[in-house]
N, C-alpha and C positions, 0 to 999 in steps of 0.2 A: 457608251454606257453598256450596250448589249455585250460587247466583247469583254468588258470587265466582269459582268455577271456570269457569263459563260466560263471565263477563266477561273473565277472564285468557285463555281460549282464543280468544275473539273478537279481542282485542287482538293476541295472538301471530300469528294467521292473517292479520289485516289488515296487520300490519307486513311479513310475508313477501311478501304479494301486492304491496305497494307497491314493494318492491325489484325484483321481476320486471317490473312495469309501467314503472318508470323505465328499466330496461335495455332493454326493448322500444322505448320511446319514443326513446331515444338511438340505437338501431340504425335505427329508422325515419327519424329526421331525417338520419342519415348517408347512407342510401340516397337520400333525397329530394335532399340536397345534391349527391350524385354525379350523379344524373339531371339536375338543373338545370345543373350544370357541363358535362355532355356536350352538352345541348341548346344551351347558350350557345356552346360551341366550334363546333358545326355551323352555327349562325346566323352567327357571325363569319366563317366560311369562305365562307358563301353570299353575304354582303353584298358588293356590287361590280358591276362591269360584265362581263357574259359574252357571248360569241358562241355562237349555236346552230349548230354546224358539221355535225351529222349528225342526221337524223331516221330512226328505224328503224320501218318499217311492214311488218307481216306477216313479220318476220324479215329484211327486206332494208334495208340502209343506203342512205340517199339523201343524198349530199353536196350542199351548196349552193354556187353560184357566188358570189352576194352574200348573205351570211348575216345573218339577223335578229340583233339585239342585245337583251339584257334586262338591266336594272339593278335589282338588289334593294337597297332601302335599309333602314336600321335601324328605320324606323317601320312595317315590315311592309307596305310598298307596293312594287310593281314596275312599271316602264315598259318595254314591249317596243316596239322600233322595227323596223318592217318595211323591206325593201330599197327600197320605194316612198317611204319617209319618213314613212308613217303611224305613229301611236303607239297602243298599246293599254295600258290600265291594269288592274292586278291587285292583289288583296289576297293576302298569303301568311302562312303560319304553319308552323313546323316543330316536330316533337316525335318523339322516339325514332327519328330517321332517316327520318321521313316528312315530305314537303313538301306542304302543302295549298295549292292555288292556286285563286283564284276571280276570274273576269273581272268588272270593275266598270264597263265602258263602256256606252254607249247601245245599240249594236246587238248584242243578245245572241245573234243567230243566227249571226254570223260572228266568230270570233276564233281566233288561232293556237294557243294552248294550251287544252286541255280543262280545264273545272272538275273537278278530281279530286284524289286523293291519290297522290303519286309517291314511290316509294322512292328515296332519295338514296344514291349511291355516289361518294365522292371518291377520286381517284387523282392522286398527284403524278407528273408527267412531268418530263423534264429542263427544258423551257422554259416549262411552263405547268401549271396545275391543271385537271384534267378532272373534270367532274361528269356522271354519268349519272342522268337522271331516268327511272324505269321505271314504266309502268303495268302491264306484263307483259313477258315475254321477247320478244314480238313487237311491242311498241310502246314506243319509248324516244326520248329526246332526249339528245344528247351535247353538252354545253356546255364551253367553255374560257375561262379567263382567265389 
């Protein structure tokens, strides 16, 4: 008799636990899908040809006369073209509004963008889309396409 009661109790408890686990798994998948969708939207806005119009150093904005251009492609590579015509290559990845950039050229001592993680902020203007890449309040790049 005791064994039967213990067996029924175990079955009852395990069936309740399964329902909660299924509900938790469904909520977790929903959150993961929302996260993947948001990351995908950011990446889709990032892909394309951008001009780097302003560089903020120590809180002061420096406008360029002849601006560098950077092209982010959908295979997570980017090519930056300097006003001199020289090209630099980068790998990139974005997640949760953070853009990670890594220089992949030969001369590691000199390149335009730092190997770092930049906070991304997109703003729609009348005639263009603006992207601010921030390392801090005092160090930013403002891009437009």
